[in-house]
PDB file with one MODEL, atoms N, CA, C and O in Angstrom:
MODEL        1
ATOM      1  N   MET A   1     -11.464  -3.131  13.741  1.00  0.00           N
ATOM      2  CA  MET A   1     -11.782  -1.960  12.897  1.00  0.00           C
ATOM      3  C   MET A   1     -11.833  -0.768  13.852  1.00  0.00           C
ATOM      4  O   MET A   1     -12.072  -0.897  15.052  1.00  0.00           O
ATOM      5  N   GLY A   2     -11.590   0.424  13.236  1.00  0.00           N
ATOM      6  CA  GLY A   2     -11.418   1.684  13.887  1.00  0.00           C
ATOM      7  C   GLY A   2     -12.713   2.579  13.478  1.00  0.00           C
ATOM      8  O   GLY A   2     -13.456   2.355  12.522  1.00  0.00           O
ATOM      9  N   TYR A   3     -12.811   3.581  14.360  1.00  0.00           N
ATOM     10  CA  TYR A   3     -14.091   4.324  14.184  1.00  0.00           C
ATOM     11  C   TYR A   3     -13.770   5.776  14.740  1.00  0.00           C
ATOM     12  O   TYR A   3     -13.383   5.959  15.895  1.00  0.00           O
ATOM     13  N   GLN A   4     -13.963   6.787  13.819  1.00  0.00           N
ATOM     14  CA  GLN A   4     -13.758   8.198  14.331  1.00  0.00           C
ATOM     15  C   GLN A   4     -14.863   8.968  13.830  1.00  0.00           C
ATOM     16  O   GLN A   4     -15.341   8.694  12.729  1.00  0.00           O
ATOM     17  N   GLU A   5     -15.360  10.005  14.608  1.00  0.00           N
ATOM     18  CA  GLU A   5     -16.266  10.942  14.191  1.00  0.00           C
ATOM     19  C   GLU A   5     -15.656  12.358  14.395  1.00  0.00           C
ATOM     20  O   GLU A   5     -14.869  12.644  15.297  1.00  0.00           O
ATOM     21  N   GLY A   6     -16.128  13.216  13.428  1.00  0.00           N
ATOM     22  CA  GLY A   6     -15.725  14.627  13.424  1.00  0.00           C
ATOM     23  C   GLY A   6     -16.798  15.368  12.847  1.00  0.00           C
ATOM     24  O   GLY A   6     -17.697  14.779  12.248  1.00  0.00           O
ATOM     25  N   GLY A   7     -16.784  16.666  12.980  1.00  0.00           N
ATOM     26  CA  GLY A   7     -17.780  17.665  12.346  1.00  0.00           C
ATOM     27  C   GLY A   7     -18.878  17.733  13.340  1.00  0.00           C
ATOM     28  O   GLY A   7     -18.766  17.371  14.512  1.00  0.00           O
ATOM     29  N   LYS A   8     -19.993  18.242  12.768  1.00  0.00           N
ATOM     30  CA  LYS A   8     -21.189  18.701  13.495  1.00  0.00           C
ATOM     31  C   LYS A   8     -22.034  17.371  13.540  1.00  0.00           C
ATOM     32  O   LYS A   8     -22.826  17.181  12.617  1.00  0.00           O
ATOM     33  N   VAL A   9     -21.934  16.534  14.441  1.00  0.00           N
ATOM     34  CA  VAL A   9     -22.609  15.253  14.521  1.00  0.00           C
ATOM     35  C   VAL A   9     -23.862  15.355  15.384  1.00  0.00           C
ATOM     36  O   VAL A   9     -23.779  15.707  16.561  1.00  0.00           O
ATOM     37  N   ASN A  10     -24.982  15.059  14.823  1.00  0.00           N
ATOM     38  CA  ASN A  10     -26.259  15.029  15.541  1.00  0.00           C
ATOM     39  C   ASN A  10     -26.961  13.720  15.218  1.00  0.00           C
ATOM     40  O   ASN A  10     -27.303  13.398  14.080  1.00  0.00           O
ATOM     41  N   ASP A  11     -27.159  12.953  16.371  1.00  0.00           N
ATOM     42  CA  ASP A  11     -27.585  11.678  16.267  1.00  0.00           C
ATOM     43  C   ASP A  11     -28.938  11.462  15.462  1.00  0.00           C
ATOM     44  O   ASP A  11     -29.232  10.423  14.871  1.00  0.00           O
ATOM     45  N   ARG A  12     -29.727  12.636  15.536  1.00  0.00           N
ATOM     46  CA  ARG A  12     -31.033  12.691  14.894  1.00  0.00           C
ATOM     47  C   ARG A  12     -31.006  12.848  13.321  1.00  0.00           C
ATOM     48  O   ARG A  12     -31.913  12.515  12.558  1.00  0.00           O
ATOM     49  N   ASP A  13     -29.832  13.400  12.992  1.00  0.00           N
ATOM     50  CA  ASP A  13     -29.850  13.682  11.572  1.00  0.00           C
ATOM     51  C   ASP A  13     -29.182  12.579  10.901  1.00  0.00           C
ATOM     52  O   ASP A  13     -28.252  11.949  11.403  1.00  0.00           O
ATOM     53  N   SER A  14     -29.696  12.354   9.718  1.00  0.00           N
ATOM     54  CA  SER A  14     -29.070  11.285   8.841  1.00  0.00           C
ATOM     55  C   SER A  14     -28.484  11.915   7.760  1.00  0.00           C
ATOM     56  O   SER A  14     -29.079  12.836   7.201  1.00  0.00           O
ATOM     57  N   PRO A  15     -27.267  11.499   7.348  1.00  0.00           N
ATOM     58  CA  PRO A  15     -26.649  12.134   6.049  1.00  0.00           C
ATOM     59  C   PRO A  15     -27.611  12.114   4.765  1.00  0.00           C
ATOM     60  O   PRO A  15     -28.423  11.196   4.643  1.00  0.00           O
ATOM     61  N   GLN A  16     -27.528  12.987   3.949  1.00  0.00           N
ATOM     62  CA  GLN A  16     -28.225  12.803   2.661  1.00  0.00           C
ATOM     63  C   GLN A  16     -27.375  12.119   1.649  1.00  0.00           C
ATOM     64  O   GLN A  16     -27.899  11.787   0.586  1.00  0.00           O
ATOM     65  N   MET A  17     -26.186  11.887   1.858  1.00  0.00           N
ATOM     66  CA  MET A  17     -25.196  11.159   0.995  1.00  0.00           C
ATOM     67  C   MET A  17     -24.026  10.720   1.656  1.00  0.00           C
ATOM     68  O   MET A  17     -23.447  11.506   2.406  1.00  0.00           O
ATOM     69  N   SER A  18     -23.570   9.498   1.473  1.00  0.00           N
ATOM     70  CA  SER A  18     -22.226   9.159   2.050  1.00  0.00           C
ATOM     71  C   SER A  18     -21.240   9.002   0.960  1.00  0.00           C
ATOM     72  O   SER A  18     -21.573   8.567  -0.143  1.00  0.00           O
ATOM     73  N   VAL A  19     -20.076   9.337   1.239  1.00  0.00           N
ATOM     74  CA  VAL A  19     -18.877   9.278   0.254  1.00  0.00           C
ATOM     75  C   VAL A  19     -17.943   8.378   0.726  1.00  0.00           C
ATOM     76  O   VAL A  19     -17.454   8.549   1.843  1.00  0.00           O
ATOM     77  N   VAL A  20     -17.608   7.383  -0.013  1.00  0.00           N
ATOM     78  CA  VAL A  20     -16.611   6.375   0.548  1.00  0.00           C
ATOM     79  C   VAL A  20     -15.328   6.577  -0.288  1.00  0.00           C
ATOM     80  O   VAL A  20     -15.298   6.589  -1.519  1.00  0.00           O
ATOM     81  N   ILE A  21     -14.286   6.732   0.528  1.00  0.00           N
ATOM     82  CA  ILE A  21     -12.808   6.973  -0.141  1.00  0.00           C
ATOM     83  C   ILE A  21     -11.898   5.924   0.548  1.00  0.00           C
ATOM     84  O   ILE A  21     -11.880   5.771   1.769  1.00  0.00           O
ATOM     85  N   VAL A  22     -11.144   5.213  -0.324  1.00  0.00           N
ATOM     86  CA  VAL A  22     -10.083   4.527   0.141  1.00  0.00           C
ATOM     87  C   VAL A  22      -8.744   5.164  -0.001  1.00  0.00           C
ATOM     88  O   VAL A  22      -8.384   5.723  -1.037  1.00  0.00           O
ATOM     89  N   ALA A  23      -8.040   5.062   1.044  1.00  0.00           N
ATOM     90  CA  ALA A  23      -6.706   5.833   1.156  1.00  0.00           C
ATOM     91  C   ALA A  23      -5.805   5.327   2.099  1.00  0.00           C
ATOM     92  O   ALA A  23      -6.185   4.845   3.166  1.00  0.00           O
ATOM     93  N   ASP A  24      -4.444   5.423   1.711  1.00  0.00           N
ATOM     94  CA  ASP A  24      -3.398   4.964   2.712  1.00  0.00           C
ATOM     95  C   ASP A  24      -2.925   6.148   3.557  1.00  0.00           C
ATOM     96  O   ASP A  24      -2.677   5.932   4.743  1.00  0.00           O
ATOM     97  N   HIS A  25      -2.793   7.262   3.104  1.00  0.00           N
ATOM     98  CA  HIS A  25      -2.488   8.486   3.902  1.00  0.00           C
ATOM     99  C   HIS A  25      -3.453   9.673   3.496  1.00  0.00           C
ATOM    100  O   HIS A  25      -3.897   9.798   2.355  1.00  0.00           O
ATOM    101  N   TYR A  26      -3.731  10.529   4.539  1.00  0.00           N
ATOM    102  CA  TYR A  26      -4.704  11.677   4.082  1.00  0.00           C
ATOM    103  C   TYR A  26      -4.132  12.383   3.003  1.00  0.00           C
ATOM    104  O   TYR A  26      -4.870  12.734   2.082  1.00  0.00           O
ATOM    105  N   GLU A  27      -2.838  12.664   2.976  1.00  0.00           N
ATOM    106  CA  GLU A  27      -2.237  13.525   1.859  1.00  0.00           C
ATOM    107  C   GLU A  27      -2.624  13.019   0.511  1.00  0.00           C
ATOM    108  O   GLU A  27      -2.695  13.812  -0.428  1.00  0.00           O
ATOM    109  N   THR A  28      -2.892  11.690   0.346  1.00  0.00           N
ATOM    110  CA  THR A  28      -3.377  11.024  -0.967  1.00  0.00           C
ATOM    111  C   THR A  28      -4.686  11.649  -1.348  1.00  0.00           C
ATOM    112  O   THR A  28      -4.904  11.952  -2.521  1.00  0.00           O
ATOM    113  N   ILE A  29      -5.545  11.846  -0.416  1.00  0.00           N
ATOM    114  CA  ILE A  29      -7.016  12.277  -0.787  1.00  0.00           C
ATOM    115  C   ILE A  29      -7.220  13.864  -0.267  1.00  0.00           C
ATOM    116  O   ILE A  29      -8.332  14.381  -0.162  1.00  0.00           O
ATOM    117  N   ARG A  30      -6.102  14.470   0.003  1.00  0.00           N
ATOM    118  CA  ARG A  30      -6.307  15.922   0.493  1.00  0.00           C
ATOM    119  C   ARG A  30      -7.052  16.793  -0.483  1.00  0.00           C
ATOM    120  O   ARG A  30      -7.973  17.519  -0.108  1.00  0.00           O
ATOM    121  N   LYS A  31      -6.627  16.718  -1.818  1.00  0.00           N
ATOM    122  CA  LYS A  31      -7.210  17.579  -2.872  1.00  0.00           C
ATOM    123  C   LYS A  31      -8.695  17.153  -3.147  1.00  0.00           C
ATOM    124  O   LYS A  31      -9.542  18.014  -3.382  1.00  0.00           O
ATOM    125  N   THR A  32      -9.003  15.820  -3.115  1.00  0.00           N
ATOM    126  CA  THR A  32     -10.271  15.372  -3.250  1.00  0.00           C
ATOM    127  C   THR A  32     -11.245  15.783  -2.043  1.00  0.00           C
ATOM    128  O   THR A  32     -12.430  16.055  -2.234  1.00  0.00           O
ATOM    129  N   MET A  33     -10.647  15.801  -0.816  1.00  0.00           N
ATOM    130  CA  MET A  33     -11.402  16.319   0.199  1.00  0.00           C
ATOM    131  C   MET A  33     -11.809  17.742   0.204  1.00  0.00           C
ATOM    132  O   MET A  33     -12.867  18.149   0.684  1.00  0.00           O
ATOM    133  N   ARG A  34     -10.822  18.538  -0.412  1.00  0.00           N
ATOM    134  CA  ARG A  34     -11.024  19.949  -0.477  1.00  0.00           C
ATOM    135  C   ARG A  34     -12.243  20.157  -1.523  1.00  0.00           C
ATOM    136  O   ARG A  34     -13.146  20.968  -1.318  1.00  0.00           O
ATOM    137  N   HIS A  35     -12.166  19.365  -2.618  1.00  0.00           N
ATOM    138  CA  HIS A  35     -13.268  19.593  -3.537  1.00  0.00           C
ATOM    139  C   HIS A  35     -14.658  19.074  -3.008  1.00  0.00           C
ATOM    140  O   HIS A  35     -15.698  19.594  -3.413  1.00  0.00           O
ATOM    141  N   ILE A  36     -14.662  18.066  -2.119  1.00  0.00           N
ATOM    142  CA  ILE A  36     -15.947  17.633  -1.475  1.00  0.00           C
ATOM    143  C   ILE A  36     -16.371  18.716  -0.425  1.00  0.00           C
ATOM    144  O   ILE A  36     -17.546  19.042  -0.260  1.00  0.00           O
ATOM    145  N   ARG A  37     -15.316  19.247   0.272  1.00  0.00           N
ATOM    146  CA  ARG A  37     -15.661  20.261   1.248  1.00  0.00           C
ATOM    147  C   ARG A  37     -16.253  21.693   0.653  1.00  0.00           C
ATOM    148  O   ARG A  37     -16.958  22.472   1.296  1.00  0.00           O
ATOM    149  N   ALA A  38     -15.835  21.856  -0.641  1.00  0.00           N
ATOM    150  CA  ALA A  38     -16.383  23.017  -1.302  1.00  0.00           C
ATOM    151  C   ALA A  38     -17.898  23.002  -1.638  1.00  0.00           C
ATOM    152  O   ALA A  38     -18.518  24.019  -1.950  1.00  0.00           O
ATOM    153  N   GLN A  39     -18.446  21.747  -1.545  1.00  0.00           N
ATOM    154  CA  GLN A  39     -19.882  21.652  -1.963  1.00  0.00           C
ATOM    155  C   GLN A  39     -20.737  22.287  -0.846  1.00  0.00           C
ATOM    156  O   GLN A  39     -20.411  22.270   0.341  1.00  0.00           O
ATOM    157  N   THR A  40     -21.742  22.789  -1.286  1.00  0.00           N
ATOM    158  CA  THR A  40     -22.685  23.666  -0.386  1.00  0.00           C
ATOM    159  C   THR A  40     -23.402  22.725   0.477  1.00  0.00           C
ATOM    160  O   THR A  40     -23.901  23.126   1.529  1.00  0.00           O
ATOM    161  N   VAL A  41     -23.496  21.412   0.081  1.00  0.00           N
ATOM    162  CA  VAL A  41     -24.164  20.381   1.075  1.00  0.00           C
ATOM    163  C   VAL A  41     -23.360  19.689   2.070  1.00  0.00           C
ATOM    164  O   VAL A  41     -23.807  18.791   2.783  1.00  0.00           O
ATOM    165  N   ARG A  42     -22.063  20.159   2.106  1.00  0.00           N
ATOM    166  CA  ARG A  42     -20.976  19.468   2.955  1.00  0.00           C
ATOM    167  C   ARG A  42     -21.512  19.177   4.392  1.00  0.00           C
ATOM    168  O   ARG A  42     -21.150  18.152   4.970  1.00  0.00           O
ATOM    169  N   ASP A  43     -22.305  19.997   4.935  1.00  0.00           N
ATOM    170  CA  ASP A  43     -22.884  19.785   6.287  1.00  0.00           C
ATOM    171  C   ASP A  43     -23.905  18.702   6.302  1.00  0.00           C
ATOM    172  O   ASP A  43     -24.390  18.353   7.378  1.00  0.00           O
ATOM    173  N   ARG A  44     -24.274  18.135   5.159  1.00  0.00           N
ATOM    174  CA  ARG A  44     -25.303  17.025   5.168  1.00  0.00           C
ATOM    175  C   ARG A  44     -24.650  15.813   4.599  1.00  0.00           C
ATOM    176  O   ARG A  44     -25.426  14.924   4.249  1.00  0.00           O
ATOM    177  N   LEU A  45     -23.272  15.587   4.425  1.00  0.00           N
ATOM    178  CA  LEU A  45     -22.535  14.666   3.993  1.00  0.00           C
ATOM    179  C   LEU A  45     -21.898  13.782   4.997  1.00  0.00           C
ATOM    180  O   LEU A  45     -21.409  14.293   6.005  1.00  0.00           O
ATOM    181  N   GLU A  46     -21.857  12.428   4.803  1.00  0.00           N
ATOM    182  CA  GLU A  46     -21.079  11.629   5.656  1.00  0.00           C
ATOM    183  C   GLU A  46     -19.818  11.129   4.753  1.00  0.00           C
ATOM    184  O   GLU A  46     -19.969  10.635   3.635  1.00  0.00           O
ATOM    185  N   ILE A  47     -18.676  11.302   5.322  1.00  0.00           N
ATOM    186  CA  ILE A  47     -17.357  10.850   4.638  1.00  0.00           C
ATOM    187  C   ILE A  47     -16.965   9.499   5.364  1.00  0.00           C
ATOM    188  O   ILE A  47     -16.889   9.409   6.590  1.00  0.00           O
ATOM    189  N   VAL A  48     -16.736   8.513   4.534  1.00  0.00           N
ATOM    190  CA  VAL A  48     -16.223   7.239   5.088  1.00  0.00           C
ATOM    191  C   VAL A  48     -14.904   7.001   4.488  1.00  0.00           C
ATOM    192  O   VAL A  48     -14.802   6.840   3.272  1.00  0.00           O
ATOM    193  N   ILE A  49     -13.884   6.969   5.278  1.00  0.00           N
ATOM    194  CA  ILE A  49     -12.509   6.691   4.724  1.00  0.00           C
ATOM    195  C   ILE A  49     -12.014   5.371   5.169  1.00  0.00           C
ATOM    196  O   ILE A  49     -11.871   5.140   6.370  1.00  0.00           O
ATOM    197  N   VAL A  50     -11.733   4.450   4.211  1.00  0.00           N
ATOM    198  CA  VAL A  50     -11.298   3.136   4.407  1.00  0.00           C
ATOM    199  C   VAL A  50      -9.829   3.208   4.474  1.00  0.00           C
ATOM    200  O   VAL A  50      -9.246   3.923   3.659  1.00  0.00           O
ATOM    201  N   THR A  51      -9.163   2.538   5.364  1.00  0.00           N
ATOM    202  CA  THR A  51      -7.678   2.573   5.328  1.00  0.00           C
ATOM    203  C   THR A  51      -7.171   1.425   6.083  1.00  0.00           C
ATOM    204  O   THR A  51      -7.964   0.788   6.777  1.00  0.00           O
ATOM    205  N   GLN A  52      -5.963   1.098   6.026  1.00  0.00           N
ATOM    206  CA  GLN A  52      -5.366  -0.007   6.804  1.00  0.00           C
ATOM    207  C   GLN A  52      -5.000   0.469   8.205  1.00  0.00           C
ATOM    208  O   GLN A  52      -4.996  -0.367   9.108  1.00  0.00           O
ATOM    209  N   SER A  53      -4.704   1.683   8.454  1.00  0.00           N
ATOM    210  CA  SER A  53      -4.447   2.292   9.749  1.00  0.00           C
ATOM    211  C   SER A  53      -4.816   3.658   9.999  1.00  0.00           C
ATOM    212  O   SER A  53      -4.295   4.586   9.382  1.00  0.00           O
ATOM    213  N   ALA A  54      -5.625   3.804  10.810  1.00  0.00           N
ATOM    214  CA  ALA A  54      -6.152   5.172  11.227  1.00  0.00           C
ATOM    215  C   ALA A  54      -4.920   6.021  11.737  1.00  0.00           C
ATOM    216  O   ALA A  54      -4.882   7.214  11.434  1.00  0.00           O
ATOM    217  N   ASP A  55      -4.021   5.521  12.414  1.00  0.00           N
ATOM    218  CA  ASP A  55      -2.886   6.217  12.871  1.00  0.00           C
ATOM    219  C   ASP A  55      -2.063   6.696  11.820  1.00  0.00           C
ATOM    220  O   ASP A  55      -1.695   7.870  11.785  1.00  0.00           O
ATOM    221  N   ILE A  56      -1.707   5.736  10.838  1.00  0.00           N
ATOM    222  CA  ILE A  56      -0.855   6.098   9.783  1.00  0.00           C
ATOM    223  C   ILE A  56      -1.645   7.047   8.738  1.00  0.00           C
ATOM    224  O   ILE A  56      -0.971   7.804   8.039  1.00  0.00           O
ATOM    225  N   LEU A  57      -3.035   7.032   8.612  1.00  0.00           N
ATOM    226  CA  LEU A  57      -3.761   7.922   7.726  1.00  0.00           C
ATOM    227  C   LEU A  57      -3.398   9.266   8.079  1.00  0.00           C
ATOM    228  O   LEU A  57      -3.061  10.014   7.161  1.00  0.00           O
ATOM    229  N   GLY A  58      -3.411   9.679   9.217  1.00  0.00           N
ATOM    230  CA  GLY A  58      -3.021  11.135   9.536  1.00  0.00           C
ATOM    231  C   GLY A  58      -4.139  12.054   9.336  1.00  0.00           C
ATOM    232  O   GLY A  58      -3.908  13.185   8.908  1.00  0.00           O
ATOM    233  N   LEU A  59      -5.390  11.656   9.621  1.00  0.00           N
ATOM    234  CA  LEU A  59      -6.478  12.592   9.393  1.00  0.00           C
ATOM    235  C   LEU A  59      -6.336  13.861  10.033  1.00  0.00           C
ATOM    236  O   LEU A  59      -5.839  13.897  11.158  1.00  0.00           O
ATOM    237  N   ASP A  60      -6.710  14.913   9.460  1.00  0.00           N
ATOM    238  CA  ASP A  60      -6.593  16.310   9.905  1.00  0.00           C
ATOM    239  C   ASP A  60      -7.961  16.734  10.386  1.00  0.00           C
ATOM    240  O   ASP A  60      -8.777  17.066   9.527  1.00  0.00           O
ATOM    241  N   PRO A  61      -8.293  16.761  11.618  1.00  0.00           N
ATOM    242  CA  PRO A  61      -9.654  17.077  12.110  1.00  0.00           C
ATOM    243  C   PRO A  61     -10.249  18.318  11.627  1.00  0.00           C
ATOM    244  O   PRO A  61     -11.458  18.393  11.410  1.00  0.00           O
ATOM    245  N   ALA A  62      -9.359  19.404  11.429  1.00  0.00           N
ATOM    246  CA  ALA A  62      -9.741  20.630  11.038  1.00  0.00           C
ATOM    247  C   ALA A  62     -10.398  20.560   9.585  1.00  0.00           C
ATOM    248  O   ALA A  62     -11.401  21.191   9.253  1.00  0.00           O
ATOM    249  N   GLU A  63      -9.757  19.793   8.869  1.00  0.00           N
ATOM    250  CA  GLU A  63     -10.139  19.575   7.376  1.00  0.00           C
ATOM    251  C   GLU A  63     -11.482  18.848   7.167  1.00  0.00           C
ATOM    252  O   GLU A  63     -12.020  18.930   6.063  1.00  0.00           O
ATOM    253  N   VAL A  64     -12.033  18.168   8.124  1.00  0.00           N
ATOM    254  CA  VAL A  64     -13.187  17.431   8.112  1.00  0.00           C
ATOM    255  C   VAL A  64     -14.267  18.018   9.053  1.00  0.00           C
ATOM    256  O   VAL A  64     -15.347  17.439   9.169  1.00  0.00           O
ATOM    257  N   ALA A  65     -14.039  18.961   9.611  1.00  0.00           N
ATOM    258  CA  ALA A  65     -14.899  19.555  10.648  1.00  0.00           C
ATOM    259  C   ALA A  65     -16.266  19.954  10.181  1.00  0.00           C
ATOM    260  O   ALA A  65     -17.197  20.022  10.983  1.00  0.00           O
ATOM    261  N   ASP A  66     -16.424  20.237   8.827  1.00  0.00           N
ATOM    262  CA  ASP A  66     -17.606  20.778   8.216  1.00  0.00           C
ATOM    263  C   ASP A  66     -18.487  19.694   7.802  1.00  0.00           C
ATOM    264  O   ASP A  66     -19.570  20.051   7.339  1.00  0.00           O
ATOM    265  N   PHE A  67     -18.243  18.397   7.875  1.00  0.00           N
ATOM    266  CA  PHE A  67     -19.067  17.439   7.484  1.00  0.00           C
ATOM    267  C   PHE A  67     -19.926  16.866   8.584  1.00  0.00           C
ATOM    268  O   PHE A  67     -19.539  16.861   9.753  1.00  0.00           O
ATOM    269  N   LEU A  68     -21.033  16.408   8.226  1.00  0.00           N
ATOM    270  CA  LEU A  68     -21.978  15.863   9.189  1.00  0.00           C
ATOM    271  C   LEU A  68     -21.383  14.742  10.017  1.00  0.00           C
ATOM    272  O   LEU A  68     -21.470  14.789  11.244  1.00  0.00           O
ATOM    273  N   HIS A  69     -20.790  13.749   9.409  1.00  0.00           N
ATOM    274  CA  HIS A  69     -20.270  12.592  10.019  1.00  0.00           C
ATOM    275  C   HIS A  69     -18.722  12.319   9.197  1.00  0.00           C
ATOM    276  O   HIS A  69     -18.566  12.502   7.990  1.00  0.00           O
ATOM    277  N   VAL A  70     -17.892  11.954   9.931  1.00  0.00           N
ATOM    278  CA  VAL A  70     -16.668  11.303   9.421  1.00  0.00           C
ATOM    279  C   VAL A  70     -16.333  10.021  10.002  1.00  0.00           C
ATOM    280  O   VAL A  70     -16.252   9.957  11.229  1.00  0.00           O
ATOM    281  N   ARG A  71     -16.120   8.966   9.280  1.00  0.00           N
ATOM    282  CA  ARG A  71     -15.972   7.616   9.771  1.00  0.00           C
ATOM    283  C   ARG A  71     -14.492   7.130   9.187  1.00  0.00           C
ATOM    284  O   ARG A  71     -14.168   7.342   8.019  1.00  0.00           O
ATOM    285  N   VAL A  72     -13.790   6.573   9.973  1.00  0.00           N
ATOM    286  CA  VAL A  72     -12.573   6.027   9.452  1.00  0.00           C
ATOM    287  C   VAL A  72     -12.604   4.517   9.760  1.00  0.00           C
ATOM    288  O   VAL A  72     -12.503   4.111  10.918  1.00  0.00           O
ATOM    289  N   ILE A  73     -12.742   3.707   8.726  1.00  0.00           N
ATOM    290  CA  ILE A  73     -12.801   2.254   8.986  1.00  0.00           C
ATOM    291  C   ILE A  73     -11.590   1.611   8.518  1.00  0.00           C
ATOM    292  O   ILE A  73     -11.157   1.727   7.372  1.00  0.00           O
ATOM    293  N   GLU A  74     -11.007   0.863   9.531  1.00  0.00           N
ATOM    294  CA  GLU A  74      -9.792   0.131   9.233  1.00  0.00           C
ATOM    295  C   GLU A  74     -10.114  -1.285   8.805  1.00  0.00           C
ATOM    296  O   GLU A  74     -11.002  -1.960   9.326  1.00  0.00           O
ATOM    297  N   VAL A  75      -9.291  -1.706   7.771  1.00  0.00           N
ATOM    298  CA  VAL A  75      -9.433  -3.113   7.144  1.00  0.00           C
ATOM    299  C   VAL A  75      -7.939  -3.531   7.138  1.00  0.00           C
ATOM    300  O   VAL A  75      -6.965  -2.808   7.347  1.00  0.00           O
ATOM    301  N   ASP A  76      -7.970  -4.893   6.846  1.00  0.00           N
ATOM    302  CA  ASP A  76      -6.647  -5.698   6.993  1.00  0.00           C
ATOM    303  C   ASP A  76      -6.004  -5.457   5.712  1.00  0.00           C
ATOM    304  O   ASP A  76      -4.776  -5.423   5.797  1.00  0.00           O
ATOM    305  N   ALA A  77      -6.445  -5.294   4.645  1.00  0.00           N
ATOM    306  CA  ALA A  77      -5.884  -5.204   3.388  1.00  0.00           C
ATOM    307  C   ALA A  77      -6.541  -4.403   2.380  1.00  0.00           C
ATOM    308  O   ALA A  77      -7.769  -4.473   2.322  1.00  0.00           O
ATOM    309  N   ILE A  78      -5.860  -3.583   1.502  1.00  0.00           N
ATOM    310  CA  ILE A  78      -6.593  -2.861   0.398  1.00  0.00           C
ATOM    311  C   ILE A  78      -5.858  -3.367  -0.782  1.00  0.00           C
ATOM    312  O   ILE A  78      -4.637  -3.279  -0.912  1.00  0.00           O
ATOM    313  N   ILE A  79      -6.756  -3.957  -1.722  1.00  0.00           N
ATOM    314  CA  ILE A  79      -6.276  -4.304  -2.978  1.00  0.00           C
ATOM    315  C   ILE A  79      -6.473  -3.284  -4.075  1.00  0.00           C
ATOM    316  O   ILE A  79      -7.560  -2.740  -4.272  1.00  0.00           O
ATOM    317  N   SER A  80      -5.413  -3.051  -4.765  1.00  0.00           N
ATOM    318  CA  SER A  80      -5.509  -2.048  -5.870  1.00  0.00           C
ATOM    319  C   SER A  80      -6.093  -2.685  -7.064  1.00  0.00           C
ATOM    320  O   SER A  80      -5.773  -3.817  -7.426  1.00  0.00           O
ATOM    321  N   LEU A  81      -6.972  -1.925  -7.685  1.00  0.00           N
ATOM    322  CA  LEU A  81      -7.691  -2.292  -8.799  1.00  0.00           C
ATOM    323  C   LEU A  81      -6.923  -1.965 -10.082  1.00  0.00           C
ATOM    324  O   LEU A  81      -7.402  -2.418 -11.122  1.00  0.00           O
ATOM    325  N   SER A  82      -5.871  -1.288 -10.153  1.00  0.00           N
ATOM    326  CA  SER A  82      -4.985  -0.998 -11.312  1.00  0.00           C
ATOM    327  C   SER A  82      -4.731  -2.106 -12.153  1.00  0.00           C
ATOM    328  O   SER A  82      -4.964  -1.970 -13.354  1.00  0.00           O
ATOM    329  N   PRO A  83      -4.226  -3.339 -11.661  1.00  0.00           N
ATOM    330  CA  PRO A  83      -3.874  -4.465 -12.493  1.00  0.00           C
ATOM    331  C   PRO A  83      -5.080  -4.769 -13.509  1.00  0.00           C
ATOM    332  O   PRO A  83      -4.965  -4.912 -14.726  1.00  0.00           O
ATOM    333  N   PHE A  84      -6.333  -4.840 -12.709  1.00  0.00           N
ATOM    334  CA  PHE A  84      -7.455  -5.351 -13.346  1.00  0.00           C
ATOM    335  C   PHE A  84      -8.137  -4.398 -14.357  1.00  0.00           C
ATOM    336  O   PHE A  84      -8.885  -4.811 -15.243  1.00  0.00           O
ATOM    337  N   ARG A  85      -7.819  -3.054 -14.160  1.00  0.00           N
ATOM    338  CA  ARG A  85      -8.159  -2.101 -15.133  1.00  0.00           C
ATOM    339  C   ARG A  85      -7.257  -2.089 -16.460  1.00  0.00           C
ATOM    340  O   ARG A  85      -7.695  -1.853 -17.585  1.00  0.00           O
ATOM    341  N   ARG A  86      -6.026  -2.362 -16.164  1.00  0.00           N
ATOM    342  CA  ARG A  86      -5.063  -2.555 -17.354  1.00  0.00           C
ATOM    343  C   ARG A  86      -5.433  -3.773 -18.085  1.00  0.00           C
ATOM    344  O   ARG A  86      -5.570  -3.746 -19.308  1.00  0.00           O
ATOM    345  N   ALA A  87      -5.602  -4.855 -17.383  1.00  0.00           N
ATOM    346  CA  ALA A  87      -6.106  -6.027 -18.204  1.00  0.00           C
ATOM    347  C   ALA A  87      -7.273  -5.904 -18.965  1.00  0.00           C
ATOM    348  O   ALA A  87      -7.358  -6.457 -20.062  1.00  0.00           O
ATOM    349  N   ALA A  88      -8.236  -5.193 -18.466  1.00  0.00           N
ATOM    350  CA  ALA A  88      -9.447  -4.901 -19.196  1.00  0.00           C
ATOM    351  C   ALA A  88      -9.404  -4.103 -20.458  1.00  0.00           C
ATOM    352  O   ALA A  88     -10.232  -4.168 -21.366  1.00  0.00           O
ATOM    353  N   ARG A  89      -8.303  -3.311 -20.410  1.00  0.00           N
ATOM    354  CA  ARG A  89      -8.175  -2.520 -21.736  1.00  0.00           C
ATOM    355  C   ARG A  89      -7.343  -3.207 -22.821  1.00  0.00           C
ATOM    356  O   ARG A  89      -7.169  -2.668 -23.914  1.00  0.00           O
ATOM    357  N   VAL A  90      -6.874  -4.302 -22.535  1.00  0.00           N
ATOM    358  CA  VAL A  90      -5.997  -5.112 -23.523  1.00  0.00           C
ATOM    359  C   VAL A  90      -7.016  -5.741 -24.495  1.00  0.00           C
ATOM    360  O   VAL A  90      -6.629  -6.458 -25.417  1.00  0.00           O
TER     361      VAL A  90
ENDMDL
END
């Protein structure tokens, strides 16, 4: 598992909310991250990005610097929920 921190981290501060995002590449979530970064509470948010490879993700430290914590968690596999969603609509 991988772990990365960015932004203004203070061990005494706890985030008011954690946002968990699953992504293969940072480009996939760039627009979402911009919307989250536009929130006035961004400095109190923890962002958790789940990915198969932190190296392939390509996290841009400048784009996550305003968040309280940023963690990148590596997992062996990411399973898409799309087939299950399609099946549920039938």
